[in-house]
C-alpha positions as CSV (number, residue, x, y, z in Angstrom):
1,X,0.0,0.3,0.1
2,X,1.4,3.4,-0.9
3,X,2.6,5.8,1.7
4,X,3.3,9.6,1.9
5,X,4.5,12.0,4.7
6,X,1.5,14.1,5.4
7,X,2.9,16.8,3.4
8,X,1.8,14.5,0.7
9,X,-1.4,12.8,2.0
10,X,-4.8,12.5,-0.3
11,X,-5.8,15.1,-2.5
12,X,-3.0,18.6,-2.2
13,X,-6.3,20.9,-1.9
14,X,-7.9,19.1,1.3
15,X,-4.5,18.1,3.2
16,X,-2.6,20.5,4.0
17,X,1.8,20.3,3.8
18,X,3.1,19.6,7.2
19,X,4.6,23.5,7.4
20,X,0.8,24.7,6.9
21,X,0.1,22.4,10.1
22,X,-0.1,23.8,13.7
23,X,-1.0,22.6,16.9
24,X,-3.1,25.4,18.9
25,X,-2.0,25.3,22.2
26,X,-4.7,24.9,25.0
27,X,-3.5,27.2,27.8
28,X,-2.9,30.4,25.7
29,X,-4.7,30.0,22.2
30,X,-1.1,30.5,20.4
31,X,-0.1,28.4,17.3
32,X,3.0,26.8,17.7
33,X,5.3,26.2,14.8
34,X,5.1,22.2,13.0
35,X,8.8,21.9,14.1
36,X,8.3,22.0,17.5
37,X,4.4,20.8,17.4
38,X,4.1,19.0,21.0
39,X,1.5,16.4,21.8
40,X,-0.9,18.3,24.8
41,X,-1.7,18.4,27.2
42,X,1.1,15.3,27.4
43,X,4.2,17.4,27.6
44,X,6.7,16.7,29.0
45,X,7.4,19.9,31.5
46,X,4.4,18.5,33.2
47,X,6.5,16.2,34.9
48,X,9.1,17.6,37.4
49,X,12.7,16.4,37.1
50,X,14.4,18.4,40.3
51,X,16.7,14.7,40.5
52,X,17.7,11.6,39.4
53,X,14.5,9.4,39.3
54,X,14.5,5.9,39.9
55,X,12.1,3.4,38.7
56,X,11.7,2.3,42.6
57,X,9.6,5.8,43.2
58,X,6.7,4.3,41.3
59,X,6.8,1.3,43.8
60,X,4.9,1.4,47.2
61,X,8.1,-0.9,48.4
62,X,10.8,1.1,49.3
63,X,13.1,-2.5,49.5
64,X,11.9,-2.9,45.6
65,X,15.4,-0.4,45.0
66,X,18.0,-3.0,45.9
67,X,16.0,-5.0,43.3
68,X,16.6,-3.5,40.5
69,X,19.6,-3.5,38.3
70,X,21.3,-0.3,37.9
71,X,20.7,0.9,34.7
72,X,17.0,1.7,34.9
73,X,18.3,4.7,37.0
74,X,17.5,7.5,34.5
75,X,19.6,10.5,35.5
76,X,18.2,13.5,33.1
77,X,15.2,14.5,31.1
78,X,16.4,14.1,27.6
79,X,17.1,10.2,28.3
80,X,13.9,9.6,29.7
81,X,12.4,10.7,26.7
82,X,14.2,8.8,24.9
83,X,12.7,5.5,26.4
84,X,8.9,7.4,26.5
85,X,8.6,9.5,24.1
86,X,6.5,12.3,25.0
87,X,5.9,14.5,22.0
88,X,4.4,13.9,18.6
89,X,6.6,15.4,16.4
90,X,4.6,15.3,13.1
91,X,8.1,15.5,10.7
92,X,8.6,11.5,11.3
93,X,4.7,10.5,11.0
94,X,3.6,8.5,7.6
95,X,0.1,8.4,6.4
96,X,-1.1,6.3,3.4
97,X,-3.1,7.3,1.3
98,X,-6.1,5.3,1.1
99,X,-9.0,6.0,3.4
100,X,-9.9,3.7,6.6
101,X,-13.7,5.3,6.6
102,X,-15.5,8.3,4.8
103,X,-18.3,9.4,6.9
104,X,-20.7,12.7,5.8
105,X,-22.9,13.8,8.5
106,X,-25.1,16.7,9.2
107,X,-22.6,19.0,10.9
108,X,-18.8,16.9,10.0
109,X,-17.3,15.8,6.9
110,X,-14.9,13.4,8.6
111,X,-11.4,11.3,6.7
112,X,-9.7,8.6,8.5
113,X,-6.6,7.2,7.3
114,X,-3.9,4.8,9.0
115,X,-0.7,6.6,9.5
116,X,2.8,5.7,11.4
117,X,5.0,7.1,14.1
118,X,8.5,5.5,13.6
119,X,7.1,2.1,13.9
120,X,4.1,2.3,15.6
121,X,0.1,2.7,13.7
122,X,-2.5,5.3,14.3
123,X,-5.5,6.7,13.0
124,X,-5.1,10.4,11.1
125,X,-8.8,11.9,10.7
126,X,-9.4,14.9,8.6
127,X,-12.1,17.2,9.9
128,X,-14.4,20.0,7.6
129,X,-17.4,21.1,8.4
130,X,-20.8,19.9,6.0
131,X,-22.6,22.2,3.8
132,X,-25.2,24.3,5.7
133,X,-23.3,24.2,9.4
134,X,-22.7,26.6,11.7
135,X,-21.8,25.6,15.0
136,X,-18.2,23.5,13.5
137,X,-16.2,25.6,15.6
138,X,-17.9,25.2,18.4
139,X,-18.5,21.1,18.2
140,X,-15.0,20.5,17.3
141,X,-13.7,23.2,20.4
142,X,-16.3,20.7,22.6
143,X,-14.8,17.4,21.4
144,X,-11.7,17.9,22.1
145,X,-12.3,19.6,25.4
146,X,-14.3,16.1,26.1
147,X,-11.4,13.9,25.3
148,X,-9.5,15.4,27.9
149,X,-12.1,15.2,30.2
150,X,-12.8,11.6,29.7
151,X,-9.0,11.2,29.4
152,X,-8.3,9.2,33.6
153,X,-11.7,6.8,32.3
154,X,-10.8,2.7,31.2
155,X,-11.2,2.5,27.8
156,X,-11.8,5.8,26.0
157,X,-10.4,6.1,22.6
158,X,-8.8,9.3,23.9
159,X,-7.4,11.7,21.2
160,X,-3.0,12.2,21.9
161,X,-3.3,15.6,19.9
162,X,-4.6,17.8,17.1
163,X,-3.5,20.1,14.5
164,X,-5.1,22.9,12.7
165,X,-4.4,23.3,8.6
166,X,-4.5,27.5,7.9
167,X,-7.0,26.8,5.4
168,X,-10.4,27.9,6.6
169,X,-12.2,24.8,9.4
170,X,-9.8,22.1,8.8
171,X,-8.5,20.2,11.9
172,X,-6.2,16.9,11.7
173,X,-6.9,14.6,15.1
174,X,-4.5,12.1,16.2
175,X,-5.2,8.8,18.1
176,X,-4.8,5.4,18.5
177,X,-5.4,3.1,15.7
178,X,-7.8,0.0,16.5
179,X,-6.3,-3.2,14.1
180,X,-9.8,-4.9,14.3
181,X,-11.7,-1.3,13.6
182,X,-15.3,0.1,14.8
183,X,-17.5,-2.5,16.2
184,X,-19.8,-2.0,12.8
185,X,-17.0,-3.5,10.9
186,X,-16.0,-6.3,13.0
187,X,-19.6,-7.1,13.9
188,X,-19.8,-7.0,9.7
189,X,-16.8,-9.2,9.5
190,X,-18.0,-11.8,11.3
191,X,-21.1,-11.5,9.1
192,X,-19.7,-11.8,5.9
193,X,-17.5,-15.1,7.2
194,X,-20.4,-16.6,8.7
195,X,-18.4,-16.6,12.0
196,X,-20.2,-16.6,15.2
197,X,-18.7,-13.8,18.3
198,X,-17.9,-16.3,21.2
199,X,-19.5,-15.4,24.1
200,X,-16.4,-14.8,26.0
201,X,-15.7,-11.7,23.4
202,X,-19.0,-10.4,24.1
203,X,-18.7,-10.3,27.6
204,X,-15.2,-8.5,26.9
205,X,-16.6,-6.2,24.8
206,X,-18.9,-5.9,28.0
207,X,-17.1,-5.3,30.3
208,X,-14.7,-2.7,28.4
209,X,-18.0,-0.2,27.8
210,X,-19.3,-0.6,31.5
211,X,-16.2,0.0,32.5
212,X,-15.7,3.3,30.1
213,X,-19.5,4.8,31.8
214,X,-18.8,4.0,35.2
215,X,-15.6,5.6,35.2
216,X,-17.3,8.4,32.6
217,X,-20.3,8.6,35.7
218,X,-17.3,9.1,38.5
219,X,-16.5,12.7,36.7
220,X,-20.7,13.1,36.6
221,X,-20.3,13.2,32.7
222,X,-23.2,10.9,30.8
223,X,-21.5,9.0,27.2
224,X,-24.6,9.3,25.3
225,X,-24.0,7.8,21.9
226,X,-22.5,4.8,22.2
227,X,-22.9,3.3,18.5
228,X,-21.3,0.4,16.6
229,X,-19.4,3.2,15.2
230,X,-18.0,5.2,18.0
231,X,-16.6,1.6,19.7
232,X,-13.0,0.4,18.7
233,X,-11.9,-2.7,19.2
234,X,-8.2,-3.2,20.1
235,X,-6.3,-6.5,18.7
236,X,-7.1,-7.9,22.5
237,X,-10.5,-7.8,22.0
238,X,-11.1,-4.9,24.0
239,X,-13.8,-2.0,23.5
240,X,-13.0,1.7,23.0
241,X,-15.3,4.7,23.3
242,X,-14.6,7.6,21.3
243,X,-18.6,9.3,20.8
244,X,-16.8,12.5,22.5
245,X,-18.7,15.4,21.0
246,X,-21.6,13.6,22.0
247,X,-20.7,13.6,26.0
248,X,-22.6,15.5,28.4
249,X,-22.1,16.5,31.9
250,X,-24.5,15.9,34.4
251,X,-23.7,18.9,36.1
252,X,-25.5,20.9,33.1
253,X,-22.2,22.6,32.5
254,X,-23.8,22.8,28.5
255,X,-26.3,24.1,27.4
256,X,-28.5,22.5,24.2
257,X,-25.8,21.6,21.4
258,X,-27.1,21.2,18.0
259,X,-25.0,18.1,17.2
260,X,-26.6,16.2,20.4
261,X,-29.7,17.4,20.1
262,X,-30.9,14.6,17.7
263,X,-29.9,12.1,19.9
264,X,-30.5,12.9,23.0
265,X,-34.2,12.4,21.8
266,X,-34.2,9.8,19.8
267,X,-36.2,7.2,21.8
268,X,-39.5,7.6,21.9
269,X,-41.3,4.8,23.6
270,X,-45.3,5.4,24.1
271,X,-45.6,2.3,26.7
272,X,-42.5,2.5,28.4
273,X,-41.8,-0.8,27.8
274,X,-38.8,-2.9,26.8
275,X,-39.2,-6.6,25.6
276,X,-36.7,-8.8,24.2
277,X,-37.4,-11.2,21.4
278,X,-36.1,-14.2,22.9
279,X,-36.0,-16.0,19.5
280,X,-34.1,-13.8,18.2
281,X,-31.3,-14.4,19.7
282,X,-28.8,-16.5,19.3
283,X,-28.6,-19.7,22.5
284,X,-25.3,-19.5,22.7
285,X,-26.0,-16.0,24.5
286,X,-28.4,-17.8,26.6
287,X,-26.2,-17.4,30.3
288,X,-25.3,-13.5,29.2
289,X,-29.0,-12.3,28.4
290,X,-30.2,-12.4,32.1
291,X,-27.4,-9.5,32.7
292,X,-28.5,-7.8,29.6
293,X,-31.8,-7.3,30.4
294,X,-31.9,-5.5,33.8
295,X,-29.8,-2.3,31.9
296,X,-32.3,-2.3,29.0
297,X,-35.4,-0.9,31.2
298,X,-37.2,2.2,30.6
299,X,-37.0,4.3,32.9
300,X,-33.4,5.2,34.7
301,X,-34.1,4.2,38.0
302,X,-35.0,1.2,37.2
303,X,-31.9,0.5,36.0
304,X,-28.8,-0.9,37.7
305,X,-25.6,1.5,37.6
306,X,-23.1,1.4,35.2
307,X,-20.8,-0.2,38.1
308,X,-23.6,-2.3,38.8
309,X,-23.4,-4.1,35.5
310,X,-19.9,-4.0,35.5
311,X,-20.0,-5.6,38.5
312,X,-22.0,-8.2,36.9
313,X,-20.3,-8.7,33.9
314,X,-17.2,-9.7,36.1
315,X,-18.7,-12.3,37.3
316,X,-20.0,-13.8,34.3
317,X,-15.9,-13.4,33.1
318,X,-15.0,-15.4,36.4
319,X,-17.1,-18.1,36.1
320,X,-16.5,-18.5,32.4
321,X,-12.8,-18.6,33.1
322,X,-13.5,-21.3,35.6
323,X,-15.4,-23.9,33.4
324,X,-12.5,-23.2,30.8
325,X,-10.6,-26.5,30.2
326,X,-7.0,-26.7,29.5
């Protein structure tokens, strides 16, 4: 598959060169030159290096240091960066010209490409406004800020950094690359091959999603648009949530957002009853269904918390592992 430097990717008028890319400093809103681009907020300067750093400082056991080889002592900031690269240098990025996904929504047009940073794969999404939208800049800023807020949570596909092109209203978002694609792509792939997703894999996905929800709820944030297009699967089968622009603060700090209103009002059931059609469900999932059903209750007060659902799925996995025969 052909590759180009980010300077030449896709069509020239849609993909500005690396000299055209800037990154917004989130603290002073000042553009940085591409030669000094650093991922925000993971800047090396956020870590204090006032003295020699030893790996034993990460342990609760002070005696652990004597078991470590002397070479584990890191004497300066530059050496640490050689081992743990904290900066994203756009000059070392290479992007394939064939898009992974091309989505046209109500407010934005998003094209995602696979790239490589040294030997590490990543995804680069070019985002431009759709015709007729008047909230693009607000939406882009909201999505970035929500990604930053949800960064401490488990199983979040949070952005590594972002770059603004010099041409109007064009952004590039960098995030991890997930080899199995979105949940929709994974499901369609199994359907095409006429293979069944095993119950243990369903449990793995459920645990991932409810881990993300439980952590987000602890930050008073709800994940509105959990769909097959906003959930990505890693090589280990774990799921990662990416629908940041549709996530909401439970503290009412947000106003009515035009790109969320259509999603949040999607469910409308007059009889307030959710019926599970068991004859449409594969019998191999029979043991999982009782754990799923309580979470499908129409009224929020009738549904268990995300943490309770997570505990239930973890218990099922524990029982499943106990039944595995080697």
